N, C-alpha and C positions, 0 to 999 in steps of 0.2 A: 715553201708556196703551194707544194700538194697537199702540205697538212690542210694549208689552209682552205685551198680548191675540196678536198676534201669536206669540210666542215661549210660550206655554202659562200665562201667569197667568188664574188663573179666582178668587183671594181674597186680598187685598189687606188686611194690618194698616196702617190708615192714619199709624198715631203709635207712638212707642215712649217711654222716658222722656225722653228732651232733643228739644227744638225740632230742626225739619228745618233742616239747612245752606243748602240750595240755597231752600226756599221752605217759609216757614212756613206750615202746614195747619191749627194751632189750639191750642188750651190741653191740656196732658196732664192724667193725675192725679199729675204731681208739688207740684201746691199752690201753682206761682206766677200763674196766670191773668191772665195778661199782655194778651193776646187779646182777651178777648173771646167765648171760644169758637170757634166754626171760620172761619177766614179764607176772604177771596173764591177763591183759589186752593183751598181744601184745597174749598168745594161744589163749584169746578167739577171736581173730582177724580172727588168722589161719582157728581156729575151723568153723569163719561163711564165709569166703572161700571156705572152703569144701563144708559148706553146700549149699552156692549158686551158686559155680560152679567159682570160680575165681582161677586165678593161680597166685599164692605166689612165688614172688621173693626173694631169700635171699640174692643177690648181698649187700656187705657192711656190712654182719654181721658176730659177733665174731664165734669162732669156737664151744663154750660153745651152742649158740645161735642157730648155724645150727643143733649141736647136740638134743639139746630140741627140736626144730621141727619136728624132724624125729619122736619123743616119745609123739607126741599131733597130725601130720597133717596124716590125711587117705587119704592122695592125693599125688601122686609124688608134686616137687616142684622145681625150676628152681633158679642157681647161673647163672644171666644176663652176667655179666662181670666180668671176674676174669682172670687169670694164673697161669698156673703152677709154683710153687715151684723154683722146681729144674733150672729152667732158671732164677731166680732172682741171683742164685748161681754164675752164669756167667757174670753178667752184675753188679761189685759193684757201679754203679752209680745208679742205681735204686732200689738196693738191700735196701738201709734203709726207702725210703718211700714206697717201692711196697710190700714187704715182707708180713706185715699184712693183705694184701687185697688178698694175693694168698692160692692156694690150694695145700698143700701137699698128699701125696697118703691114708694117714688114712683120710682126710678131706672129701677129690673127693670118697672117697668111702663111707663114709655117705649116700653122694647125691648120687652116684649110686645105693643105695644098697635099696633106695626109692625110685626107676625109674625115677630119673629124672635128668636133662639135665642142664652141665656145657659150657656157652658160654665163647670162648676164644676173650679176648680184644687185639686189634690192637695195643693197645697202652704198649704193651711188646715189637714190630718188630720194628725192620729197612728198612726193604725190607718185598717182598711176602715172599721169601726163607724164610725168618728166621718168621713171621707170621704163612704159616705151619708145621713149626716145632716146633712150639709152640701147634699148633693142636695135631700134632707128642705126642710132651711127654703128654698133657691133657689126650689123648686116651690109653697112658701107662697107665696113672694114675686110668681112668675113667672108659676104653671099648671103644669102636667103638658107640654103641647105647647110650650113656649119654654127648657127645660134640656137641656142634653148632658152630657159627658163634657169636661173642660177640657183644652186644649193646653197646651203650654210645661211639658210633661212626658216623661221616658222613661217610658210606662208600659209596655214590653218589659223591662223593667230587671227581674234576678232577687236583687238586692243591694239588700235592707233599707238603711236609712241615713238619715243626717240631711239629707242637701242636698237641694236645690231639683227635679234629676231621677232622686233614688233612688225604688227600691219601700217601698213602706208594709209594715211589719215584719211584718203577716201577711198579704201576699199570696199564698198559696199556690195553685197550679196554674195562674196567670198573671192575669194584671190583671181583665182580664172579667171572669174564671172567677169569680174571688171578690168583684167588684163586684156580679154580678147575683145570686150567691146572697147576700150579705147585703143586696141589696134586695127579696129575697122573703123576709126573717126580720123586715126593716123595714116589712111592710104592702103593698111595691109589688107591682103584678100583672106579670104577664106582657110585654102590651100597653105599659104604661109604661112599663118595661125596654126594649123596643123604638125608645120615642122615644127617652127620655135618651142611651140606649148608639148615636144613630146616628142613628134615626127622621127625629129634629127638623131634624137639623142637613142630611141630603137633603133633607128637602123644601124647604127655606130655598134650597138649592143649584140643586137641581132647575129652581127656580122663578126664580131671576136666570141662572140661565145656558140656562135652555129654549129650543132650538134651533140656538145659536150654538156650544157644546161641539164 
C-alpha cells in the first residue's frame, strides 16, 4: 500500500466481480458470500488506506463486507457506482441481474452514517430524466450530503446507445449540463446540484487525504 501511495494512488476500489487471485479481501456482490464479509487482510488494507490517506471504494462489495468496513474504517468511504434498490423493483428486465449490486435504505444508511458518498450509476437509466429520478431515489435513502455522480461510465461520450458506457439519448449540451438542468426541473436546488455534482465526493476525498497529497 505504501508503494502504490508513493506512485500517486489516492482512491482504491477494494473489490470487483471476482475474488482476488492473490489474497481474498472480502465477499463481493456476486452472491457467493463465502468469506463471511471482510477478511482479515481486507481489514488490514482498509486500515492502511486510512493511515496513508487513500479513499476506500466499496463498489461491488457484499452487504456484510460494507458493514464490516464501517467497524474497521476510521475514515468515510465511497460506493462509487450503484443505484437505489427501489428502481430495480420497477424494472423487471434489470432486476435479476442488478439487484445484488443495488443499495436499499438499510445499506445506504450504513454508508451515510459513516460519512460516505454513494455514486448513482448511469447504467440504470434510459434517459436523463430517469437518471435524475434515480439520484432523487438515492437522496431519499441516504440524504443529499451522501450522494454523487456514479463512476464506471463514459460521461463525456456524445454517442447515444445501449452500451454501459454510452451517452444517454437526450444528453444534449454535455453530461453535466443535461443532468444539472434536469435536476433543477425536478426540484433540486443549486446547492444540491453542487453537492451531488462533486462537492460531496470532494469533501470525503479532502478529509481522507488531508495533509498527505
